[in-house]
C-alpha positions in Angstrom: -59.8 36.8 4.0 -61.3 38.7 7.0 -61.6 37.2 10.5 -65.0 35.7 11.2 -66.5 35.8 14.6 -69.2 33.4 15.7 -71.5 34.8 18.2 -73.6 32.8 20.6 -76.8 34.5 21.4 -77.5 32.6 24.4 -74.5 33.6 26.5 -73.3 36.7 24.3 -69.8 35.2 23.6 -68.0 35.6 20.3 -65.3 33.1 19.4 -63.2 32.8 16.0 -64.5 30.6 13.2 -62.0 27.7 13.1 -62.3 25.3 10.2 -60.6 22.6 12.3 -63.3 22.5 14.8 -66.1 22.3 12.1 -64.1 19.4 10.5 -64.2 17.5 13.6 -67.8 17.9 14.2 -68.5 16.9 10.6 -66.5 13.6 11.3 -68.3 13.2 14.6 -71.4 13.1 12.4 -70.0 10.2 10.3 -68.5 12.2 7.5 -64.9 11.0 6.2 -62.1 13.5 6.9 -61.7 14.2 3.2 -65.2 15.0 2.7 -65.4 17.0 6.0 -62.3 19.0 4.8 -64.0 19.9 1.5 -67.3 20.9 3.0 -65.7 22.9 5.9 -63.7 24.6 3.2 -66.8 25.3 1.2 -68.4 26.9 4.3 -65.5 29.0 4.9 -65.5 30.3 1.2 -69.3 30.8 1.4 -69.0 33.2 4.3 -66.5 35.4 2.2 -65.9 38.7 4.0 -68.6 38.1 6.7 -67.2 39.5 9.9 -70.0 38.2 12.3 -72.5 35.4 12.1 -74.4 33.7 14.9 -74.3 30.1 15.8 -77.6 29.4 14.4 -77.0 31.0 11.1 -73.9 29.0 10.8 -75.5 25.9 11.7 -78.2 26.5 9.2 -75.7 27.1 6.4 -73.7 23.9 7.2 -76.8 21.9 7.3 -78.0 23.1 4.0 -74.7 22.0 2.4 -74.5 18.9 4.3 -78.1 17.7 3.1 -77.0 18.4 -0.6 -73.5 16.7 -0.3 -74.1 13.8 2.4 -77.7 13.1 2.7 -80.1 13.0 5.5 -78.6 10.5 7.7 -75.5 12.4 8.4 -77.3 15.7 8.5 -79.5 14.3 11.2 -76.5 13.3 13.3 -75.0 16.7 12.9 -78.1 18.4 13.8 -78.2 16.5 17.1 -74.9 17.9 18.2 -74.8 20.7 20.3 -73.2 23.7 18.3 -71.7 25.5 21.1 -70.7 22.8 23.6 -68.4 19.9 22.7 -68.5 16.8 24.9 -65.7 17.2 27.5 -63.9 14.3 29.3 -62.7 15.0 32.8 -59.5 13.3 33.5 -58.2 11.9 36.8 -56.4 15.2 37.5 -59.5 17.1 37.1 -58.7 18.7 33.8 -61.2 18.8 31.1 -60.3 17.8 27.5 -62.5 17.5 24.3 -63.8 13.8 23.5 -62.1 12.7 20.3 -63.6 9.8 18.6 -60.4 9.0 16.8 -58.4 8.7 20.2 -60.9 6.3 21.6 -60.6 4.4 18.3 -56.9 4.3 18.5 -57.1 2.9 22.1 -59.4 0.2 21.1 -57.1 -0.8 18.3 -54.4 -1.0 20.9 -56.2 -3.9 22.5 -56.4 -5.8 19.4 -59.7 -4.7 17.7 -59.6 -4.1 13.8 -60.1 -0.5 12.5 -63.7 -1.3 11.4 -64.6 -2.8 14.7 -63.3 0.1 16.8 -64.9 2.6 14.4 -68.3 0.9 15.1 -68.0 0.8 18.7 -66.9 4.4 18.8 -69.8 5.6 16.9 -72.0 3.7 19.0 -70.6 5.3 22.2 -70.5 8.8 20.6 -74.2 8.6 19.6 -75.1 7.3 23.2 -73.4 10.5 24.6 -75.3 12.7 22.1 -78.7 11.2 23.0 -78.2 11.6 26.9 -77.2 15.4 26.2 -73.9 14.8 28.2 -71.7 18.0 28.2 -69.0 16.4 30.7 -68.2 12.7 31.3 -65.2 11.5 33.5 -62.5 9.4 32.0 -63.6 6.4 34.3 -67.3 6.6 33.2 -66.2 6.7 29.5 -63.9 3.6 30.3 -66.8 1.7 31.9 -69.3 2.7 29.1 -66.6 1.3 26.7 -66.3 -1.8 28.6 -70.1 -2.3 28.8 -70.4 -1.8 24.8 -67.6 -4.4 24.3 -69.3 -6.8 26.6 -72.6 -6.6 24.9 -71.1 -6.6 21.2 -72.1 -9.6 19.4 -69.0 -10.1 17.5 -66.5 -9.1 20.3 -68.0 -9.8 23.8 -66.5 -11.0 27.1 -62.9 -11.8 25.9 -62.4 -8.5 24.3 -63.9 -6.6 27.1 -61.6 -8.3 29.4 -58.4 -7.0 27.3 -60.0 -3.5 27.7 -60.2 -4.0 31.5 -56.7 -5.2 31.8 -55.3 -2.4 29.7 -57.4 0.3 31.6 -56.2 -1.1 34.9 -52.6 -0.9 33.7 -53.0 2.6 32.3 -54.6 3.8 35.7 -51.6 2.3 37.6 -49.1 4.7 35.8 -46.4 2.0 35.7 -43.9 2.2 32.8 -43.9 -0.4 29.8 -40.5 -1.2 28.4 -40.4 -3.1 25.1 -37.4 -4.9 24.0 -37.6 -5.9 20.3 -35.1 -8.2 18.8 -34.5 -9.8 15.6 -32.0 -10.0 12.6 -31.5 -7.3 9.8 -34.5 -6.8 7.7 -37.1 -8.3 9.9 -38.9 -5.0 10.4 -37.8 -4.0 14.0 -37.5 -0.3 13.2 -40.9 -0.1 11.5 -42.6 -2.0 14.4 -41.0 0.0 17.0 -42.2 3.2 15.3 -45.6 2.0 15.1 -45.7 1.0 18.8 -44.4 4.4 19.8 -46.8 6.2 17.8 -50.0 4.3 18.9 -48.9 4.0 22.5 -47.6 7.5 22.6 -44.1 6.2 24.1 -41.7 9.1 23.5 -38.5 7.4 24.2 -37.1 4.8 21.7 -33.7 3.6 21.3 -31.9 1.7 18.3 -29.1 -0.6 19.4 -27.3 0.4 16.1 -27.3 3.9 17.2 -25.8 2.8 20.6 -23.1 0.9 18.5 -22.4 4.0 16.4 -21.7 6.1 19.6 -19.5 3.4 21.0 -17.4 3.3 17.9 -16.7 7.0 18.2 -15.2 6.4 21.6 -13.6 3.0 21.2 -11.4 3.0 17.9 -11.2 0.0 15.7 -7.7 -0.8 16.7 -8.9 -1.4 20.3 -12.1 -3.2 19.5 -12.3 -4.4 15.9 -15.3 -6.6 16.5 -17.4 -3.4 17.4 -16.7 -1.8 14.1 -18.3 -4.7 11.9 -21.9 -5.7 11.3 -23.5 -8.2 13.7 -23.4 -10.9 11.0 -19.7 -10.3 10.0 -18.4 -9.8 13.7 -16.8 -13.2 13.3 -14.2 -11.7 11.0 -12.9 -9.5 13.6 -12.5 -12.3 16.3 -8.9 -12.9 17.4 -7.4 -16.4 16.9 -10.0 -17.3 14.4 -9.4 -20.8 12.9 -7.9 -20.9 9.4 -10.7 -23.0 8.0 -13.8 -21.5 9.0 -15.8 -24.0 7.1 -15.3 -26.6 9.9 -17.8 -24.8 12.1 -19.1 -21.6 10.4 -22.3 -21.5 12.3 -20.4 -21.5 15.7 -17.9 -18.8 14.4 -21.0 -16.6 13.2 -22.5 -17.0 16.7 -19.3 -16.2 18.7 -18.9 -13.0 16.6 -22.3 -12.0 17.2 -22.3 -12.7 20.8 -18.9 -10.8 21.2 -20.6 -7.6 19.8 -23.8 -8.2 21.6 -21.9 -8.5 25.0 -20.2 -5.1 24.2 -23.6 -3.4 23.4 -25.2 -4.9 26.6 -23.7 -2.4 28.9 -25.0 0.6 26.8 -28.5 -1.1 26.5 -28.7 -1.8 30.2 -27.7 1.8 30.9 -30.6 3.1 28.8 -33.0 0.8 30.5 -31.8 1.6 34.0 -32.3 5.3 33.1 -35.8 4.7 32.1 -36.6 2.8 35.3 -35.2 5.5 37.4 -37.3 8.0 35.7 -40.4 5.8 35.5 -41.0 6.4 31.8 -41.9 4.0 29.0 -39.3 2.9 26.6 -38.7 0.8 23.3 -35.5 -0.6 22.7 -35.0 -2.4 19.3 -32.1 -4.1 17.6 -30.2 -7.2 16.7 -28.3 -6.9 19.9 -31.5 -7.7 22.1 -30.3 -11.2 22.8 -32.3 -13.7 24.9 -29.4 -14.3 27.4 -29.2 -10.5 28.0 -32.9 -10.4 28.5 -32.7 -13.3 31.1 -30.0 -11.3 33.1 -32.1 -8.0 33.1 -33.3 -7.1 36.3 -36.2 -4.7 36.7 -37.2 -2.6 39.7 -40.6 -4.3 40.2 -42.3 -1.2 39.0 -41.8 -1.4 35.2 -43.3 -4.1 32.9 -40.5 -5.6 30.8 -41.9 -6.9 27.5 -39.3 -8.8 25.3 -40.4 -9.7 21.7 -38.6 -11.6 18.9 -39.4 -10.8 15.3 -38.8 -13.1 12.6 -39.6 -14.2 9.0 -40.0 -17.9 8.2 -39.4 -17.7 4.4 -36.1 -16.9 2.8 -37.5 -15.0 -0.1 -39.6 -12.7 2.2 -36.6 -11.7 4.2 -34.6 -11.1 1.0 -37.5 -8.9 -0.5 -37.6 -6.9 2.7 -33.8 -6.2 2.6 -34.1 -5.1 -1.0 -37.0 -2.8 -0.1 -35.0 -1.4 2.8 -32.3 -0.6 0.4 -34.7 1.4 -1.4 -36.3 3.1 1.5 -33.1 4.0 3.3 -30.5 4.6 0.6 -27.5 4.6 2.8 -28.3 1.0 3.9 -27.2 -0.6 0.6 -29.1 -3.8 0.1 -26.3 -5.5 -1.9 -24.1 -5.5 1.0 -26.7 -7.5 3.0 -27.7 -9.8 0.2 -24.0 -10.7 -0.1 -24.0 -11.9 3.5 -27.6 -13.3 3.3 -26.7 -16.7 4.4 -25.1 -15.1 7.5 -28.2 -13.3 8.3 -30.4 -16.0 7.7 -28.3 -18.3 10.0 -28.2 -15.5 12.7 -31.9 -15.3 12.6 -32.1 -19.1 13.1 -29.9 -18.9 16.1 -31.9 -16.0 17.6 -35.2 -17.5 17.2 -34.1 -20.8 18.6 -32.5 -18.9 21.8 -35.9 -17.0 22.1 -37.8 -20.3 22.1 -35.5 -21.6 24.7 -35.9 -18.7 26.9 -39.7 -18.6 26.2 -39.5 -15.2 24.8 -42.5 -14.4 22.5 -41.6 -14.9 18.8 -43.8 -12.9 16.4 -43.7 -13.7 12.6 -43.7 -10.3 10.8 -46.4 -10.7 8.1 -47.7 -7.3 8.1 -47.4 -4.3 10.2 -51.0 -4.1 11.4 -51.1 -7.7 12.3 -47.7 -7.7 14.0 -48.9 -4.8 16.1 -52.1 -6.5 17.1 -50.1 -9.8 18.0 -47.7 -7.8 20.1 -50.4 -6.1 22.0 -52.2 -9.4 22.5 -49.1 -11.0 24.1 -48.6 -7.8 26.1 -52.1 -7.6 27.4 -51.9 -11.5 28.3 -48.7 -10.7 30.2 -50.1 -7.6 31.9 -53.1 -9.9 33.0 -50.9 -11.6 35.5 -50.4 -8.5 37.4 -53.7 -6.4 36.7 -56.6 -8.5 37.5 -59.0 -6.0 39.2 -62.8 -6.2 38.9 -64.6 -3.6 36.6 -65.9 -2.0 39.9 -62.3 -1.5 41.1 -61.0 -0.3 37.7 -63.9 2.2 37.2 -64.7 3.2 40.8 
């Protein structure tokens, strides 16, 4: 297909036809992505070998197809949009970036809104911007507008608006956020860490299992045998273990785990200290995130340390997750973990008890979305202790 240029008669400029831009405009009008993609593709095919088309001609063609495919309501919303000017958001550094509904929706989900709630709020805000014919809005103005819509929302109200205020205050501060996610094998640490990293745009993540693997290459098994075992079988590598472990198997299990966790604590602390020096957010996840280590950890007064202990309260749930993990990640053979399930279950009981003793938040992993919302709820509650500015100060 030939390259198609779109000419704006008002300012005499020509830009290439970009299907992605049209898809985004159709989504902003309320069309689901799949439908927007199909319609934009149909428009592109209908243009055929056209080399030049005006903005008005293109708009007429899109509206014609839109009325036939999506009805009058969506067509009207699309018609109200300015064809040649997208809404721009002026960032704090003066840079202009396009207003993306999905980006604002993700941020609202970050403070605990369900997808449906976030979508409705964003649609209302976007329509408000279109009705006011705004071409540029500052990020602070957008933040304040969102705050006001949350305050006035019948189903959300002041409590949710306050969460938004705290989160915006924290984001404006530029301070790094460091998550420490602990839990036994199979409880979902890696999955939750990945979800947090994606939604919060945290680039740096670290698994303690990977740190252990690196240490194994430098410290041979003959020197430190406890390092070359799983956390739940580390007791088998302890020196001078009693002949009859049945006398106190729980203590032996914990001692083995603590020996390995103590070895890993040096590497974990080094990763955290590096992040602190560079003032970057970080997620560290792994079974070796032990409450005693968290209690000893010292920040720099700048970063926000957010420890969380994940767990499952039903044996069968944990067994199912371990079996599923063996399917998703073949090299992690489920049968080996299931053979040692009693040790894994015992280790979880120990970690949850220690977390409770140390007042570290415990989150039961029922589903990924629920866990994400719960972790963010806990995080924002913690942030509220340090970030309590008024709306006037946050959106000044």
